[in-house]
PDB file of N, CA, C and O in Angstrom, chain B, residues numbered from 101:
ATOM      1  N   MET B 101     -15.503  16.601   8.798  1.00  0.00           N
ATOM      2  CA  MET B 101     -14.573  16.281   7.728  1.00  0.00           C
ATOM      3  C   MET B 101     -13.258  15.736   8.291  1.00  0.00           C
ATOM      4  O   MET B 101     -12.780  14.689   7.854  1.00  0.00           O
ATOM      5  N   ALA B 102     -12.670  16.451   9.267  1.00  0.00           N
ATOM      6  CA  ALA B 102     -11.399  16.000   9.839  1.00  0.00           C
ATOM      7  C   ALA B 102     -11.564  14.645  10.518  1.00  0.00           C
ATOM      8  O   ALA B 102     -10.650  13.821  10.492  1.00  0.00           O
ATOM      9  N   LEU B 103     -12.716  14.413  11.120  1.00  0.00           N
ATOM     10  CA  LEU B 103     -12.957  13.130  11.781  1.00  0.00           C
ATOM     11  C   LEU B 103     -12.986  11.995  10.757  1.00  0.00           C
ATOM     12  O   LEU B 103     -12.462  10.912  11.014  1.00  0.00           O
ATOM     13  N   ALA B 104     -13.587  12.237   9.617  1.00  0.00           N
ATOM     14  CA  ALA B 104     -13.637  11.218   8.559  1.00  0.00           C
ATOM     15  C   ALA B 104     -12.236  10.925   8.024  1.00  0.00           C
ATOM     16  O   ALA B 104     -11.897   9.773   7.755  1.00  0.00           O
ATOM     17  N   ILE B 105     -11.434  11.963   7.873  1.00  0.00           N
ATOM     18  CA  ILE B 105     -10.051  11.777   7.409  1.00  0.00           C
ATOM     19  C   ILE B 105      -9.270  10.982   8.441  1.00  0.00           C
ATOM     20  O   ILE B 105      -8.544  10.048   8.099  1.00  0.00           O
ATOM     21  N   TRP B 106      -9.423  11.360   9.719  1.00  0.00           N
ATOM     22  CA  TRP B 106      -8.729  10.629  10.789  1.00  0.00           C
ATOM     23  C   TRP B 106      -9.098   9.150  10.765  1.00  0.00           C
ATOM     24  O   TRP B 106      -8.225   8.287  10.862  1.00  0.00           O
ATOM     25  N   LYS B 107     -10.392   8.857  10.637  1.00  0.00           N
ATOM     26  CA  LYS B 107     -10.833   7.461  10.634  1.00  0.00           C
ATOM     27  C   LYS B 107     -10.209   6.686   9.477  1.00  0.00           C
ATOM     28  O   LYS B 107      -9.774   5.548   9.652  1.00  0.00           O
ATOM     29  N   GLU B 108     -10.165   7.296   8.311  1.00  0.00           N
ATOM     30  CA  GLU B 108      -9.577   6.628   7.144  1.00  0.00           C
ATOM     31  C   GLU B 108      -8.086   6.376   7.346  1.00  0.00           C
ATOM     32  O   GLU B 108      -7.588   5.291   7.048  1.00  0.00           O
ATOM     33  N   LEU B 109      -7.380   7.376   7.851  1.00  0.00           N
ATOM     34  CA  LEU B 109      -5.948   7.217   8.114  1.00  0.00           C
ATOM     35  C   LEU B 109      -5.703   6.186   9.214  1.00  0.00           C
ATOM     36  O   LEU B 109      -4.791   5.367   9.107  1.00  0.00           O
ATOM     37  N   ARG B 110      -6.507   6.224  10.261  1.00  0.00           N
ATOM     38  CA  ARG B 110      -6.390   5.252  11.356  1.00  0.00           C
ATOM     39  C   ARG B 110      -6.575   3.833  10.841  1.00  0.00           C
ATOM     40  O   ARG B 110      -5.788   2.938  11.151  1.00  0.00           O
ATOM     41  N   ASP B 111      -7.626   3.639  10.051  1.00  0.00           N
ATOM     42  CA  ASP B 111      -7.903   2.299   9.529  1.00  0.00           C
ATOM     43  C   ASP B 111      -6.778   1.812   8.623  1.00  0.00           C
ATOM     44  O   ASP B 111      -6.412   0.637   8.656  1.00  0.00           O
ATOM     45  N   THR B 112      -6.237   2.710   7.822  1.00  0.00           N
ATOM     46  CA  THR B 112      -5.124   2.348   6.939  1.00  0.00           C
ATOM     47  C   THR B 112      -3.889   1.992   7.749  1.00  0.00           C
ATOM     48  O   THR B 112      -3.230   0.990   7.473  1.00  0.00           O
ATOM     49  N   LEU B 113      -3.577   2.803   8.740  1.00  0.00           N
ATOM     50  CA  LEU B 113      -2.412   2.552   9.581  1.00  0.00           C
ATOM     51  C   LEU B 113      -2.524   1.220  10.310  1.00  0.00           C
ATOM     52  O   LEU B 113      -1.529   0.512  10.465  1.00  0.00           O
ATOM     53  N   ASN B 114      -3.710   0.878  10.750  1.00  0.00           N
ATOM     54  CA  ASN B 114      -3.919  -0.340  11.537  1.00  0.00           C
ATOM     55  C   ASN B 114      -4.104  -1.602  10.699  1.00  0.00           C
ATOM     56  O   ASN B 114      -4.168  -2.704  11.245  1.00  0.00           O
ATOM     57  N   ASP B 115      -4.191  -1.452   9.383  1.00  0.00           N
ATOM     58  CA  ASP B 115      -4.426  -2.601   8.504  1.00  0.00           C
ATOM     59  C   ASP B 115      -3.097  -3.252   8.126  1.00  0.00           C
ATOM     60  O   ASP B 115      -2.380  -2.761   7.253  1.00  0.00           O
ATOM     61  N   SER B 116      -2.781  -4.344   8.781  1.00  0.00           N
ATOM     62  CA  SER B 116      -1.495  -5.012   8.545  1.00  0.00           C
ATOM     63  C   SER B 116      -1.389  -5.615   7.145  1.00  0.00           C
ATOM     64  O   SER B 116      -0.302  -6.011   6.725  1.00  0.00           O
ATOM     65  N   LYS B 117      -2.500  -5.688   6.424  1.00  0.00           N
ATOM     66  CA  LYS B 117      -2.467  -6.203   5.052  1.00  0.00           C
ATOM     67  C   LYS B 117      -2.056  -5.127   4.049  1.00  0.00           C
ATOM     68  O   LYS B 117      -1.723  -5.430   2.903  1.00  0.00           O
ATOM     69  N   MET B 118      -2.082  -3.879   4.486  1.00  0.00           N
ATOM     70  CA  MET B 118      -1.661  -2.778   3.613  1.00  0.00           C
ATOM     71  C   MET B 118      -0.145  -2.805   3.452  1.00  0.00           C
ATOM     72  O   MET B 118       0.570  -3.223   4.363  1.00  0.00           O
ATOM     73  N   PRO B 119       0.346  -2.363   2.300  1.00  0.00           N
ATOM     74  CA  PRO B 119       1.803  -2.259   2.149  1.00  0.00           C
ATOM     75  C   PRO B 119       2.386  -1.314   3.199  1.00  0.00           C
ATOM     76  O   PRO B 119       1.753  -0.339   3.603  1.00  0.00           O
ATOM     77  N   MET B 120       3.592  -1.625   3.621  1.00  0.00           N
ATOM     78  CA  MET B 120       4.231  -0.837   4.667  1.00  0.00           C
ATOM     79  C   MET B 120       4.321   0.641   4.278  1.00  0.00           C
ATOM     80  O   MET B 120       4.100   1.513   5.119  1.00  0.00           O
ATOM     81  N   ALA B 121       4.641   0.931   3.023  1.00  0.00           N
ATOM     82  CA  ALA B 121       4.773   2.322   2.586  1.00  0.00           C
ATOM     83  C   ALA B 121       3.452   3.082   2.732  1.00  0.00           C
ATOM     84  O   ALA B 121       3.450   4.273   3.042  1.00  0.00           O
ATOM     85  N   VAL B 122       2.350   2.406   2.513  1.00  0.00           N
ATOM     86  CA  VAL B 122       1.031   3.032   2.656  1.00  0.00           C
ATOM     87  C   VAL B 122       0.757   3.315   4.130  1.00  0.00           C
ATOM     88  O   VAL B 122       0.213   4.365   4.473  1.00  0.00           O
ATOM     89  N   ARG B 123       1.130   2.386   4.991  1.00  0.00           N
ATOM     90  CA  ARG B 123       0.935   2.583   6.431  1.00  0.00           C
ATOM     91  C   ARG B 123       1.814   3.714   6.950  1.00  0.00           C
ATOM     92  O   ARG B 123       1.387   4.497   7.799  1.00  0.00           O
ATOM     93  N   VAL B 124       3.035   3.801   6.442  1.00  0.00           N
ATOM     94  CA  VAL B 124       3.928   4.907   6.819  1.00  0.00           C
ATOM     95  C   VAL B 124       3.315   6.233   6.379  1.00  0.00           C
ATOM     96  O   VAL B 124       3.342   7.208   7.130  1.00  0.00           O
ATOM     97  N   ALA B 125       2.767   6.275   5.176  1.00  0.00           N
ATOM     98  CA  ALA B 125       2.119   7.495   4.686  1.00  0.00           C
ATOM     99  C   ALA B 125       0.908   7.857   5.549  1.00  0.00           C
ATOM    100  O   ALA B 125       0.647   9.036   5.785  1.00  0.00           O
ATOM    101  N   ALA B 126       0.177   6.858   6.017  1.00  0.00           N
ATOM    102  CA  ALA B 126      -0.966   7.117   6.899  1.00  0.00           C
ATOM    103  C   ALA B 126      -0.495   7.722   8.214  1.00  0.00           C
ATOM    104  O   ALA B 126      -1.129   8.639   8.737  1.00  0.00           O
ATOM    105  N   ALA B 127       0.607   7.220   8.750  1.00  0.00           N
ATOM    106  CA  ALA B 127       1.167   7.801   9.978  1.00  0.00           C
ATOM    107  C   ALA B 127       1.551   9.251   9.739  1.00  0.00           C
ATOM    108  O   ALA B 127       1.281  10.114  10.574  1.00  0.00           O
ATOM    109  N   ASP B 128       2.181   9.522   8.603  1.00  0.00           N
ATOM    110  CA  ASP B 128       2.551  10.902   8.270  1.00  0.00           C
ATOM    111  C   ASP B 128       1.314  11.797   8.194  1.00  0.00           C
ATOM    112  O   ASP B 128       1.322  12.928   8.681  1.00  0.00           O
ATOM    113  N   GLY B 129       0.265  11.281   7.585  1.00  0.00           N
ATOM    114  CA  GLY B 129      -0.975  12.043   7.488  1.00  0.00           C
ATOM    115  C   GLY B 129      -1.576  12.343   8.850  1.00  0.00           C
ATOM    116  O   GLY B 129      -2.085  13.440   9.083  1.00  0.00           O
ATOM    117  N   LEU B 130      -1.519  11.378   9.743  1.00  0.00           N
ATOM    118  CA  LEU B 130      -2.018  11.605  11.102  1.00  0.00           C
ATOM    119  C   LEU B 130      -1.191  12.671  11.808  1.00  0.00           C
ATOM    120  O   LEU B 130      -1.724  13.477  12.571  1.00  0.00           O
ATOM    121  N   GLY B 131       0.105  12.672  11.552  1.00  0.00           N
ATOM    122  CA  GLY B 131       0.958  13.713  12.122  1.00  0.00           C
ATOM    123  C   GLY B 131       0.585  15.090  11.614  1.00  0.00           C
ATOM    124  O   GLY B 131       0.634  16.069  12.359  1.00  0.00           O
ATOM    125  N   GLU B 132       0.213  15.165  10.351  1.00  0.00           N
ATOM    126  CA  GLU B 132      -0.206  16.446   9.776  1.00  0.00           C
ATOM    127  C   GLU B 132      -1.528  16.909  10.379  1.00  0.00           C
ATOM    128  O   GLU B 132      -1.722  18.104  10.604  1.00  0.00           O
ATOM    129  N   LEU B 133      -2.434  15.975  10.641  1.00  0.00           N
ATOM    130  CA  LEU B 133      -3.710  16.352  11.262  1.00  0.00           C
ATOM    131  C   LEU B 133      -3.475  16.941  12.649  1.00  0.00           C
ATOM    132  O   LEU B 133      -4.043  17.973  13.005  1.00  0.00           O
ATOM    133  N   GLY B 134      -2.632  16.272  13.420  1.00  0.00           N
ATOM    134  CA  GLY B 134      -2.253  16.794  14.728  1.00  0.00           C
ATOM    135  C   GLY B 134      -3.333  16.799  15.796  1.00  0.00           C
ATOM    136  O   GLY B 134      -3.161  17.436  16.835  1.00  0.00           O
ATOM    137  N   SER B 135      -4.428  16.114  15.571  1.00  0.00           N
ATOM    138  CA  SER B 135      -5.513  16.103  16.556  1.00  0.00           C
ATOM    139  C   SER B 135      -5.187  15.168  17.715  1.00  0.00           C
ATOM    140  O   SER B 135      -4.258  14.364  17.643  1.00  0.00           O
ATOM    141  N   SER B 136      -5.965  15.288  18.778  1.00  0.00           N
ATOM    142  CA  SER B 136      -5.770  14.374  19.914  1.00  0.00           C
ATOM    143  C   SER B 136      -6.076  12.934  19.503  1.00  0.00           C
ATOM    144  O   SER B 136      -5.442  12.000  19.993  1.00  0.00           O
ATOM    145  N   HIS B 137      -7.052  12.755  18.599  1.00  0.00           N
ATOM    146  CA  HIS B 137      -7.344  11.412  18.084  1.00  0.00           C
ATOM    147  C   HIS B 137      -6.125  10.858  17.350  1.00  0.00           C
ATOM    148  O   HIS B 137      -5.778   9.685  17.488  1.00  0.00           O
ATOM    149  N   SER B 138      -5.487  11.723  16.572  1.00  0.00           N
ATOM    150  CA  SER B 138      -4.289  11.303  15.838  1.00  0.00           C
ATOM    151  C   SER B 138      -3.185  10.900  16.797  1.00  0.00           C
ATOM    152  O   SER B 138      -2.522   9.882  16.599  1.00  0.00           O
ATOM    153  N   GLN B 139      -2.990  11.689  17.825  1.00  0.00           N
ATOM    154  CA  GLN B 139      -1.946  11.382  18.800  1.00  0.00           C
ATOM    155  C   GLN B 139      -2.200  10.035  19.472  1.00  0.00           C
ATOM    156  O   GLN B 139      -1.276   9.238  19.634  1.00  0.00           O
ATOM    157  N   GLU B 140      -3.436   9.782  19.858  1.00  0.00           N
ATOM    158  CA  GLU B 140      -3.779   8.510  20.502  1.00  0.00           C
ATOM    159  C   GLU B 140      -3.524   7.335  19.561  1.00  0.00           C
ATOM    160  O   GLU B 140      -3.004   6.299  19.976  1.00  0.00           O
ATOM    161  N   THR B 141      -3.894   7.504  18.299  1.00  0.00           N
ATOM    162  CA  THR B 141      -3.685   6.449  17.306  1.00  0.00           C
ATOM    163  C   THR B 141      -2.200   6.179  17.105  1.00  0.00           C
ATOM    164  O   THR B 141      -1.776   5.025  17.046  1.00  0.00           O
ATOM    165  N   LEU B 142      -1.419   7.238  17.002  1.00  0.00           N
ATOM    166  CA  LEU B 142       0.024   7.091  16.799  1.00  0.00           C
ATOM    167  C   LEU B 142       0.692   6.452  18.015  1.00  0.00           C
ATOM    168  O   LEU B 142       1.592   5.626  17.867  1.00  0.00           O
ATOM    169  N   LEU B 143       0.257   6.829  19.203  1.00  0.00           N
ATOM    170  CA  LEU B 143       0.800   6.203  20.416  1.00  0.00           C
ATOM    171  C   LEU B 143       0.486   4.711  20.458  1.00  0.00           C
ATOM    172  O   LEU B 143       1.329   3.903  20.848  1.00  0.00           O
ATOM    173  N   ALA B 144      -0.715   4.354  20.059  1.00  0.00           N
ATOM    174  CA  ALA B 144      -1.093   2.937  20.032  1.00  0.00           C
ATOM    175  C   ALA B 144      -0.226   2.168  19.037  1.00  0.00           C
ATOM    176  O   ALA B 144       0.172   1.033  19.299  1.00  0.00           O
ATOM    177  N   THR B 145       0.059   2.787  17.908  1.00  0.00           N
ATOM    178  CA  THR B 145       0.924   2.145  16.911  1.00  0.00           C
ATOM    179  C   THR B 145       2.331   1.986  17.455  1.00  0.00           C
ATOM    180  O   THR B 145       2.967   0.949  17.264  1.00  0.00           O
ATOM    181  N   LEU B 146       2.803   2.998  18.122  1.00  0.00           N
ATOM    182  CA  LEU B 146       4.141   2.939  18.707  1.00  0.00           C
ATOM    183  C   LEU B 146       4.254   1.790  19.708  1.00  0.00           C
ATOM    184  O   LEU B 146       5.290   1.130  19.787  1.00  0.00           O
ATOM    185  N   ARG B 147       3.204   1.557  20.459  1.00  0.00           N
ATOM    186  CA  ARG B 147       3.205   0.509  21.484  1.00  0.00           C
ATOM    187  C   ARG B 147       2.941  -0.892  20.917  1.00  0.00           C
ATOM    188  O   ARG B 147       3.142  -1.894  21.603  1.00  0.00           O
ATOM    189  N   ASP B 148       2.494  -0.948  19.671  1.00  0.00           N
ATOM    190  CA  ASP B 148       2.136  -2.224  19.044  1.00  0.00           C
ATOM    191  C   ASP B 148       3.400  -2.970  18.621  1.00  0.00           C
ATOM    192  O   ASP B 148       4.024  -2.638  17.613  1.00  0.00           O
ATOM    193  N   GLU B 149       3.760  -3.964  19.392  1.00  0.00           N
ATOM    194  CA  GLU B 149       4.989  -4.713  19.126  1.00  0.00           C
ATOM    195  C   GLU B 149       4.901  -5.575  17.876  1.00  0.00           C
ATOM    196  O   GLU B 149       5.919  -6.086  17.407  1.00  0.00           O
ATOM    197  N   THR B 150       3.698  -5.745  17.327  1.00  0.00           N
ATOM    198  CA  THR B 150       3.558  -6.530  16.099  1.00  0.00           C
ATOM    199  C   THR B 150       3.711  -5.672  14.848  1.00  0.00           C
ATOM    200  O   THR B 150       3.863  -6.205  13.749  1.00  0.00           O
ATOM    201  N   ALA B 151       3.674  -4.352  15.001  1.00  0.00           N
ATOM    202  CA  ALA B 151       3.823  -3.453  13.850  1.00  0.00           C
ATOM    203  C   ALA B 151       5.274  -3.457  13.375  1.00  0.00           C
ATOM    204  O   ALA B 151       6.205  -3.594  14.168  1.00  0.00           O
ATOM    205  N   GLU B 152       5.441  -3.303  12.060  1.00  0.00           N
ATOM    206  CA  GLU B 152       6.791  -3.249  11.502  1.00  0.00           C
ATOM    207  C   GLU B 152       7.555  -2.083  12.111  1.00  0.00           C
ATOM    208  O   GLU B 152       6.974  -1.058  12.465  1.00  0.00           O
ATOM    209  N   LEU B 153       8.852  -2.254  12.225  1.00  0.00           N
ATOM    210  CA  LEU B 153       9.699  -1.216  12.800  1.00  0.00           C
ATOM    211  C   LEU B 153       9.548   0.101  12.047  1.00  0.00           C
ATOM    212  O   LEU B 153       9.470   1.162  12.665  1.00  0.00           O
ATOM    213  N   GLU B 154       9.507   0.041  10.726  1.00  0.00           N
ATOM    214  CA  GLU B 154       9.396   1.261   9.924  1.00  0.00           C
ATOM    215  C   GLU B 154       8.096   2.007  10.214  1.00  0.00           C
ATOM    216  O   GLU B 154       8.066   3.238  10.225  1.00  0.00           O
ATOM    217  N   VAL B 155       7.029   1.258  10.447  1.00  0.00           N
ATOM    218  CA  VAL B 155       5.734   1.871  10.765  1.00  0.00           C
ATOM    219  C   VAL B 155       5.801   2.523  12.144  1.00  0.00           C
ATOM    220  O   VAL B 155       5.280   3.621  12.338  1.00  0.00           O
ATOM    221  N   ARG B 156       6.432   1.858  13.091  1.00  0.00           N
ATOM    222  CA  ARG B 156       6.564   2.423  14.440  1.00  0.00           C
ATOM    223  C   ARG B 156       7.447   3.671  14.425  1.00  0.00           C
ATOM    224  O   ARG B 156       7.162   4.642  15.127  1.00  0.00           O
ATOM    225  N   VAL B 157       8.508   3.648  13.636  1.00  0.00           N
ATOM    226  CA  VAL B 157       9.372   4.830  13.516  1.00  0.00           C
ATOM    227  C   VAL B 157       8.592   5.983  12.887  1.00  0.00           C
ATOM    228  O   VAL B 157       8.729   7.130  13.313  1.00  0.00           O
ATOM    229  N   ALA B 158       7.784   5.685  11.884  1.00  0.00           N
ATOM    230  CA  ALA B 158       6.948   6.721  11.266  1.00  0.00           C
ATOM    231  C   ALA B 158       5.980   7.310  12.289  1.00  0.00           C
ATOM    232  O   ALA B 158       5.704   8.509  12.267  1.00  0.00           O
ATOM    233  N   ALA B 159       5.467   6.471  13.182  1.00  0.00           N
ATOM    234  CA  ALA B 159       4.571   6.960  14.233  1.00  0.00           C
ATOM    235  C   ALA B 159       5.304   7.916  15.165  1.00  0.00           C
ATOM    236  O   ALA B 159       4.735   8.923  15.588  1.00  0.00           O
ATOM    237  N   VAL B 160       6.555   7.615  15.490  1.00  0.00           N
ATOM    238  CA  VAL B 160       7.350   8.510  16.344  1.00  0.00           C
ATOM    239  C   VAL B 160       7.560   9.852  15.649  1.00  0.00           C
ATOM    240  O   VAL B 160       7.381  10.907  16.257  1.00  0.00           O
ATOM    241  N   ARG B 161       7.938   9.807  14.375  1.00  0.00           N
ATOM    242  CA  ARG B 161       8.146  11.063  13.628  1.00  0.00           C
ATOM    243  C   ARG B 161       6.858  11.884  13.584  1.00  0.00           C
ATOM    244  O   ARG B 161       6.873  13.097  13.789  1.00  0.00           O
ATOM    245  N   ALA B 162       5.757  11.209  13.318  1.00  0.00           N
ATOM    246  CA  ALA B 162       4.473  11.905  13.232  1.00  0.00           C
ATOM    247  C   ALA B 162       4.078  12.490  14.587  1.00  0.00           C
ATOM    248  O   ALA B 162       3.562  13.606  14.655  1.00  0.00           O
ATOM    249  N   LEU B 163       4.318  11.749  15.653  1.00  0.00           N
ATOM    250  CA  LEU B 163       4.026  12.263  16.998  1.00  0.00           C
ATOM    251  C   LEU B 163       4.848  13.505  17.302  1.00  0.00           C
ATOM    252  O   LEU B 163       4.350  14.452  17.911  1.00  0.00           O
ATOM    253  N   SER B 164       6.094  13.500  16.883  1.00  0.00           N
ATOM    254  CA  SER B 164       6.935  14.672  17.148  1.00  0.00           C
ATOM    255  C   SER B 164       6.383  15.902  16.438  1.00  0.00           C
ATOM    256  O   SER B 164       6.482  17.015  16.956  1.00  0.00           O
ATOM    257  N   ARG B 165       5.803  15.711  15.256  1.00  0.00           N
ATOM    258  CA  ARG B 165       5.193  16.851  14.553  1.00  0.00           C
ATOM    259  C   ARG B 165       3.968  17.366  15.305  1.00  0.00           C
ATOM    260  O   ARG B 165       3.743  18.574  15.368  1.00  0.00           O
ATOM    261  N   THR B 166       3.175  16.458  15.876  1.00  0.00           N
ATOM    262  CA  THR B 166       1.981  16.907  16.595  1.00  0.00           C
ATOM    263  C   THR B 166       2.370  17.667  17.852  1.00  0.00           C
ATOM    264  O   THR B 166       1.708  18.637  18.221  1.00  0.00           O
ATOM    265  N   VAL B 167       3.431  17.240  18.509  1.00  0.00           N
ATOM    266  CA  VAL B 167       3.882  17.930  19.727  1.00  0.00           C
ATOM    267  C   VAL B 167       4.445  19.301  19.376  1.00  0.00           C
ATOM    268  O   VAL B 167       4.152  20.288  20.051  1.00  0.00           O
ATOM    269  N   ARG B 168       5.256  19.363  18.317  1.00  0.00           N
ATOM    270  CA  ARG B 168       5.823  20.653  17.901  1.00  0.00           C
ATOM    271  C   ARG B 168       4.738  21.643  17.518  1.00  0.00           C
ATOM    272  O   ARG B 168       4.808  22.816  17.885  1.00  0.00           O
ATOM    273  N   SER B 169       3.727  21.177  16.778  1.00  0.00           N
ATOM    274  CA  SER B 169       2.671  22.096  16.354  1.00  0.00           C
ATOM    275  C   SER B 169       1.801  22.525  17.533  1.00  0.00           C
ATOM    276  O   SER B 169       1.237  23.619  17.516  1.00  0.00           O
ATOM    277  N   ALA B 170       1.686  21.682  18.550  1.00  0.00           N
ATOM    278  CA  ALA B 170       0.888  22.031  19.731  1.00  0.00           C
ATOM    279  C   ALA B 170       1.581  23.076  20.600  1.00  0.00           C
ATOM    280  O   ALA B 170       0.921  23.808  21.337  1.00  0.00           O
ATOM    281  N   THR B 171       2.899  23.148  20.517  1.00  0.00           N
ATOM    282  CA  THR B 171       3.638  24.098  21.355  1.00  0.00           C
ATOM    283  C   THR B 171       3.834  25.445  20.680  1.00  0.00           C
ATOM    284  O   THR B 171       4.388  26.363  21.284  1.00  0.00           O
ATOM    285  N   ARG B 172       3.397  25.576  19.459  1.00  0.00           N
ATOM    286  CA  ARG B 172       3.547  26.861  18.741  1.00  0.00           C
ATOM    287  C   ARG B 172       2.448  27.818  19.079  1.00  0.00           C
ATOM    288  O   ARG B 172       2.424  28.937  18.566  1.00  0.00           O
TER     289      ARG B 172
END
């Protein structure tokens, strides 16, 4: 189940045709999942120089949530 959710969020985040707000929400969702797959996806988004700044910032915020939850 979590893998299917991750795939859907990943695909949404990576779809440049999606509205920016939807992609930001997908990044937030990946942060909530907190899996290693989510972290890898968010890091890739952060490194993607073609992604909108707002989407990359959302990836940073989401990554910070995954790191915080991993240290608890």
